[in-house]
N, C-alpha and C positions, 0 to 999 in steps of 0.2 A: 363594292365601293373602290374607286381608284383614287390615287393621290391627286389626280387632276380635278377631282370633284370638290376639293377643299375650297372654301371661300374665306378670304381674309376678313377679319373684323374691321380692318381699315378700309376695305372696299365696299362691304355691304353688311347689314344686320337683318335678322329675321323680321318679317312684318307681323304686326299684332292687330287683330281686328278691334274695332271700337268697344265691343261688348265684352272682350276678354281682358284679363290682367296679365296673361302670358301667352307664349307661343311655343310649340314644340310637340314632341321631342325632337332633338337634333343630336348628331354625333359631333363632339367638339374635341379640340386639342387644347389642353391647359398646360402651360410650361411647368407647373409644379406637380401635377398629378397625372399627366398623360391624357390618353384618350378615354372618353366616357360619354354616356348619354346625359343630356342636359336640356333644360328649358331656358327661355329668355323672357324676362319680365319687362313691363312698361317702365319700370324704374331703371332700366338699363343694366340689370344684373343677370348673370348666368347662374342657374341653380342646378346642382347635381341631380340627375334624374331619379336616384334611388334614396339618397340621404337628405336631400334638399338643403345642403350647405352651399354657401356661395363659392363660386369658382372665380377667383380674382385675376387669373392670368391666361384667359382664353385668347388665343391668337387666330384660330381658324375654326370653322364650323361647316357642316353639310347636312342636308336633309337625310333622314333615314330612308333606306330603300323600301319599296312596297313589299308587303308579305308575299310569299310564293303563292301561286294559284293553288286552290284546293285540288287534291288528287296528285300533285307533283311529288315525287320522292327524291 
């Protein structure tokens, strides 16, 4: 991931399909807790990807990269 991959929450937010209540996972930057994995809900909330507490100061996000191809070391 490169710093140029960051998307400002002022510019765009993750899309959520009609049948889901959230979208993710994403990599986010929160001004209080730094970088971490998170999900984004239809209620407009960012949730920590491991502990599920609200992240209230997210300024940027980016999709996680694809997993490496099998057999690559």
